[in-house]
N, C-alpha and C positions, 0 to 999 in steps of 0.2 A: 355409596350408590346402592349396593345390595341392601343395605339397612334400610334405607328409604322406603324401597320397594316392599321390604318384608313388613315394615310398619304400617304402610298404606294397605296391604293385604290383609293384615290383622282384623281391620275394620269390617272387612266384607265377609259375611257368612256364606257358607257354602250354599249353592244354589241360587243366590241373590241375583236380581236383575240389575245390570251396572251399565252405565253410559259413562265412558271415558273421553272427557273433552280434552282436545289438544294431546291426542293419544299417542303421536310419534309412530315409532315403530311396533307398538302394541306390545312391548317388553313386560309389563305388568300382566297382561292377560296371558301371553305365552309362558311365561315362568312362574307365575304365582296363582294365576286364577282358574286357567283351563282345566286342570285336573280336579278342580273342586266342584265342577258343575255350575259355574257361573254362567249366566245369560248374559252375554256381552255384547256392547256396540261401542266401536271405537269412532270417534269424529276427530277428523284434522283437515286444516285448510290445504295441506300440501298432498298434491295428487299423487307423486310418488310413493309417499307413505302409504296412503289408502290403496294405491294399486298392489303394492307389495303386500299388504295385509290381506288383500281380496284373494290374491294368488296363492296364499299359505291357508287359505278356508276360513280367514276371520270375517265375521260381521264388520265392516267398516265403510264409512262413506265420507266423500268430502262434505265438509261443513263449515260455513261462515258465521261464526258467533254473533255477528253484528246484523246480519241478514235473515238468519233462521231461529226458530224456537228450539230450545234443546228438548230433545225426546224425554219424556216421563220415565222414571226408573225408581227403584227402591234407593240406590245409592248412585249419586253423581261424583265422578271423580276429576280433579285437575290438579294434577301435581307438576310441581316445577315450571309452570307457565303462568302463573297469576300476575307476575311481574312484567310480563309483555304487554299487560293491559293497564299500566299506571298512565295516566291519572284516573282512569275510569274503573278501578279493581273494584269498588264498592258495588257499581252496577252489574259488573260481572258475578261477582258472589251472590248478589241477590237473585239473578238469574239462575244459577246453579242450585240456590236454596229452593227456587220455585219449582224447579224440575224433579227434585229429590223429594220421594214420599217419607223415607225415613232417614237419611242423612247424606252429608256432602263431606267428602274428604279429600 
């Protein structure tokens, strides 16, 4: 679990602008990116996850991947959630790539 977060965080340079799609509880930001000056936006369909993140001062908002455009950022992250979109995973990946100016993790 922690190895996965460390591996993802290694791809994000200090100070980068990041959009985390399907961010869940924003664990990646809280434990690996916050102290590195990353400008973060967490997106999730779950209202409780978003409300909890906002209560902790994290920039997060409710987001429906099928109805909304992914905000542009240097790095767009989706970890552990792509399988939820099978059989339309290629469409999701294309949308992630379109939103990222540097890369998708």
